[in-house]
C-alpha positions in Angstrom: 30.9 -13.8 -53.4 33.4 -13.0 -50.7 32.9 -9.1 -51.5 28.9 -9.4 -51.6 28.9 -11.0 -48.0 31.7 -8.1 -46.7 29.0 -5.8 -48.0 25.9 -7.4 -46.3 27.8 -8.0 -43.2 28.7 -4.0 -43.0 25.0 -2.8 -43.8 23.7 -5.1 -40.9 26.3 -3.8 -38.4 25.2 -0.3 -39.5 21.9 -0.9 -39.1 22.1 -2.5 -35.7 24.0 0.5 -34.4 21.4 2.8 -36.0 18.7 0.5 -33.9 20.4 1.2 -30.8 21.0 4.2 -31.3 17.7 5.1 -31.7 16.4 3.0 -28.9 18.8 4.8 -26.8 17.8 8.5 -26.8 17.5 9.6 -22.7 14.4 11.7 -22.4 14.1 14.5 -20.1 11.0 15.2 -17.7 10.1 18.4 -15.8 9.3 17.7 -11.6 6.0 18.7 -10.6 5.1 19.7 -7.3 5.3 16.6 -4.8 7.9 14.6 -7.3 10.1 12.3 -6.3 12.6 9.8 -7.7 10.6 6.9 -7.4 6.9 8.7 -8.4 8.8 10.0 -11.6 9.9 6.5 -12.5 6.6 5.2 -11.5 4.7 7.9 -13.4 6.9 7.2 -16.5 6.3 3.6 -16.9 10.0 2.7 -15.1 10.4 0.5 -12.2 11.8 2.5 -9.1 13.3 -0.2 -7.8 15.5 -1.6 -10.8 16.6 2.2 -11.8 16.4 4.2 -8.6 20.1 4.3 -8.6 20.8 4.5 -12.5 18.4 7.8 -12.2 20.7 9.3 -9.0 23.6 8.5 -11.7 22.5 10.4 -14.5 21.2 13.8 -12.6 23.4 14.0 -9.4 24.0 17.7 -10.3 20.3 18.3 -10.5 19.2 17.0 -7.3 18.9 18.3 -3.7 21.3 17.3 -0.7 18.9 14.1 0.3 18.8 13.0 -3.5 15.7 15.4 -3.3 13.9 16.7 -7.0 13.7 20.2 -7.6 10.1 21.9 -9.5 10.4 23.2 -12.7 14.1 21.2 -13.1 14.5 18.9 -16.1 15.8 15.0 -15.4 16.9 12.6 -17.4 15.2 9.1 -17.3 17.3 5.9 -17.6 17.2 4.1 -20.5 15.1 1.3 -20.0 17.0 -1.7 -22.4 16.7 -5.6 -21.6 18.9 -7.3 -19.8 21.3 -4.2 -19.2 20.0 -2.5 -16.1 19.1 -5.3 -13.6 18.5 -5.4 -10.1 19.9 -2.6 -8.8 20.0 -2.7 -5.0 18.9 0.7 -3.0 20.2 1.2 0.8 18.2 4.8 1.1 18.5 6.3 4.5 17.3 4.6 7.4 17.3 0.9 5.4 18.5 -0.5 8.7 15.2 -1.3 9.8 15.1 -4.9 11.4 12.1 -6.6 9.5 10.3 -7.6 12.3 6.5 -8.8 12.0 3.5 -8.6 14.4 3.7 -12.3 13.5 5.6 -14.3 11.0 4.1 -17.1 8.7 1.6 -19.3 10.5 2.4 -22.7 11.1 0.2 -26.0 11.7 -0.7 -24.7 15.4 -1.9 -21.8 17.0 0.1 -18.7 17.4 -0.1 -15.8 20.2 0.4 -12.1 19.6 -0.6 -10.0 22.3 -1.0 -6.9 19.7 -4.5 -8.2 18.9 -5.3 -8.1 23.1 -6.3 -10.3 25.3 -9.6 -11.9 23.5 -7.8 -12.6 20.4 -4.4 -13.0 21.2 -4.6 -16.9 20.0 -3.9 -16.6 16.9 -5.4 -20.3 15.3 -4.1 -21.8 12.0 -6.5 -22.2 9.6 -4.6 -22.7 6.2 -1.1 -22.1 4.4 -2.9 -20.3 1.6 -1.2 -17.0 1.9 2.5 -18.3 2.3 4.6 -16.3 0.5 2.5 -13.2 0.5 3.7 -10.0 2.3 1.3 -7.7 3.6 1.6 -3.9 4.7 -1.0 -2.8 7.0 -1.9 1.2 8.0 -4.7 2.3 9.4 -5.1 5.9 8.7 -4.1 9.0 11.4 -3.3 8.0 14.8 -0.7 9.4 17.8 -1.6 13.1 18.3 -3.7 13.0 15.0 -7.4 11.2 15.4 -8.5 11.7 12.3 -11.9 12.7 11.5 -14.3 12.7 14.7 -17.9 13.4 15.6 -20.1 12.1 18.9 -22.1 9.2 19.4 -24.6 9.4 22.0 -23.0 12.2 23.4 -19.4 9.9 23.3 -16.7 10.9 21.1 -15.7 8.6 18.1 -12.6 9.1 15.9 -11.6 7.5 12.5 -8.6 6.1 13.9 -9.8 3.9 16.4 -12.3 2.6 14.1 -10.1 2.1 11.4 -7.4 0.4 13.6 -9.6 -2.1 14.8 -10.9 -3.1 11.3 -7.1 -3.1 10.3 -6.1 -5.4 13.6 -8.9 -8.1 12.3 -7.3 -8.3 8.7 -4.3 -8.8 9.8 -5.6 -11.8 12.4 -7.3 -13.6 9.0 -4.1 -12.9 6.9 -1.7 -14.5 9.8 -4.1 -17.4 10.2 -3.9 -18.0 6.4 -0.1 -18.2 6.2 0.6 -14.7 5.2 3.6 -12.2 6.6 2.0 -9.1 8.2 3.1 -5.7 9.1 1.5 -3.5 11.4 2.7 0.1 10.6 0.8 1.8 13.0 0.5 0.0 16.5 -1.3 0.6 19.9 -0.1 -1.9 22.5 -2.8 -1.2 24.9 -6.5 -1.6 22.7 -6.1 -4.8 20.8 -9.4 -6.0 18.8 -12.2 -4.4 20.5 -16.0 -6.1 20.2 -17.4 -2.8 21.9 -19.7 0.0 20.2 -17.8 2.7 21.4 -13.8 2.8 21.3 -12.3 5.2 23.5 -10.3 8.0 21.9 -6.6 7.7 22.9 -3.3 9.3 21.5 -0.8 6.4 22.4 -0.6 4.9 19.0 3.2 4.5 17.5 4.9 3.9 14.0 6.2 0.4 13.5 9.2 -0.3 16.1 7.6 2.0 18.5 8.7 5.5 16.4 6.5 8.2 18.1 4.2 9.4 15.7 5.1 13.4 14.6 2.3 16.2 14.8 3.0 17.2 11.4 1.3 15.6 9.1 3.7 15.7 6.4 6.3 14.0 8.4 3.7 11.4 9.6 3.3 10.0 5.9 6.8 10.2 4.8 7.6 8.7 8.4 5.1 5.7 7.2 6.1 5.8 3.8 9.7 5.3 4.6 9.0 2.4 6.9 7.1 0.5 3.9 9.4 1.5 1.4 12.7 -0.2 3.4 10.5 -2.9 4.4 9.5 -3.5 0.7 13.4 -3.3 -0.3 14.3 -6.1 2.0 12.0 -8.5 0.4 12.4 -7.6 -3.3 10.7 -10.2 -5.6 8.2 -11.5 -3.2 4.4 -10.8 -3.3 4.0 -7.5 -1.3 0.7 -5.4 -1.1 0.3 -2.4 0.9 -3.7 -1.7 2.7 -4.6 1.3 3.6 -7.8 2.0 5.8 -9.7 5.6 6.6 -13.0 6.4 7.6 -14.3 9.7 5.3 -16.1 12.9 7.0 -18.8 14.5 4.8 -21.9 16.2 5.6 -24.1 14.3 8.0 -26.6 13.4 5.4 -24.1 11.6 2.9 -24.2 8.4 2.9 -21.3 6.2 1.2 -20.6 2.7 0.3 -17.0 1.4 0.9 -14.7 2.9 -1.5 -11.1 2.4 -3.2 -8.1 4.3 -4.8 -5.1 3.1 -6.3 -2.0 4.5 -8.1 -3.2 5.7 -11.7 0.1 3.8 -13.3 0.2 0.7 -11.5 -1.7 -2.2 -13.0 -1.3 -4.5 -9.9 -2.6 -2.0 -7.4 -5.8 -1.3 -10.1 -6.3 -5.0 -10.1 -6.1 -5.4 -6.2 -8.5 -2.6 -5.4 -11.0 -4.0 -7.9 -11.0 -7.6 -6.7 -11.8 -6.4 -3.3 -14.3 -4.1 -4.9 -15.9 -7.3 -6.2 -15.6 -8.9 -3.0 -17.5 -6.1 -1.4 -20.0 -5.6 -4.2 -20.5 -9.7 -4.1 -21.5 -9.3 -0.2 -23.9 -6.7 -0.6 -25.8 -7.9 -3.2 -26.1 -10.9 -0.6 -27.0 -9.6 2.7 -28.6 -6.0 1.1 -30.3 -7.3 -2.3 -32.8 -4.8 -2.4 -30.2 -2.2 -3.0 -27.7 -0.9 -5.5 -24.0 -0.9 -3.9 -22.3 1.8 -5.1 -18.7 1.8 -3.8 -15.9 2.4 -6.7 -12.5 2.0 -7.8 -10.5 5.1 -9.1 -7.0 6.7 -9.0 -6.2 9.4 -6.9 -3.0 11.0 -6.3 -2.7 11.2 -2.1 0.5 11.3 -0.9 0.7 7.3 0.3 -0.6 6.4 -3.0 2.3 8.1 -5.0 4.7 7.6 -2.6 4.8 3.8 -1.5 6.5 1.1 -3.6 4.3 -1.8 -3.4 1.0 -2.1 -5.1 -1.6 -1.0 -2.9 -5.5 -0.1 -2.2 -6.4 2.9 -0.3 -10.0 1.7 1.6 -12.2 4.1 2.9 -14.8 2.1 5.0 -17.7 4.8 4.8 -18.4 8.2 6.8 -18.1 8.9 10.3 -20.7 11.6 10.4 -23.6 10.0 8.8 -26.1 7.5 11.2 -26.0 4.5 8.3 -22.2 4.5 8.1 -22.3 4.7 11.7 -23.6 1.7 11.9 -21.5 0.2 9.6 -18.2 0.7 11.8 -19.7 0.9 15.3 -21.0 -2.6 15.4 -18.5 -5.0 16.3 -19.6 -7.9 13.9 -19.8 -5.2 10.9 -15.8 -4.5 11.2 -15.4 -8.0 11.3 -17.6 -8.3 8.5 -15.2 -5.7 6.7 -12.2 -7.2 7.4 -13.4 -10.3 6.2 -14.5 -9.0 2.7 -11.1 -7.5 2.3 -9.7 -10.9 3.4 -11.6 -12.6 0.3 -10.7 -9.9 -2.3 -6.7 -10.3 -1.0 -7.4 -13.9 -1.6 -8.3 -14.0 -4.8 -5.5 -11.4 -5.7 -3.3 -13.6 -4.3 -4.5 -16.4 -6.5 -4.5 -14.7 -9.7 -1.2 -13.2 -8.9 0.2 -16.9 -8.7 -1.9 -18.1 -12.0 -0.3 -15.3 -13.6 3.1 -16.4 -13.2 
């Protein structure tokens, strides 16, 4: 009997050892154009914030001086074993950013913030519904790059000014309802403007008054690093990134508001779908005789691929189309856009809490 038990123990041990070995086979992947550590991890279903350092340790000899990947080179992926690699803290370059927000969590009284301009700097308290939620808001372009431009009644209008105005309005609503908000692109002189023509200027800065580069790649890299560093400081919290743009197509192309997300982010997709649903419902209410054609799709844009938080990339309209111009030039419409985005964010946060 004792011999039989010993044999069973040996067989069980061998099976467990073989199973453990089978589960710990390291997988190799080839870096493609534009891949970084976090993007290649995320593409392969691995949480970047947990396995970043493990990846570097495995592939140190094949990385560049700044821990970059080389296109066409093979890299080992960290082994995902439950409860073995946990909560690795990352300290990337420039991680010493102090997390100063445009405002903090709303209290039971009104707050003030000059970034919203003289007419809107008083931020009323509405609720603590979003207490615990953190949002990073990026309005497209800015500084030396106004984005898409067009003339309206002989005056120049630009993408960055209108995307920024909608984003500011969204930030104010979020703060009013208890959220912590980081405006990544800021213009201290503009604020929320109830005007049709928003004057084009070039004095926007990146978070913490950092000048915005003339190089597109450096601009995108700068705002990406800002968001990722802040994200790591708030690790474990509910965090979402919202990027707003105004598209530029042929003048005849009328488009509805549409949404992009990372192809491998379930949370990002869910976020986009909640905002999309909000728009669909509002269109059905306010324009019942037309079909809302705004869509939700994945896309491999730089900010979508490189940023850590679940995110949604929103195109608000076509700046060259007369119908779409009405959507962004009328400040009441910009106010509605911000409110409809907020409604979707509210549902997403509520869904997150219910799934916990």
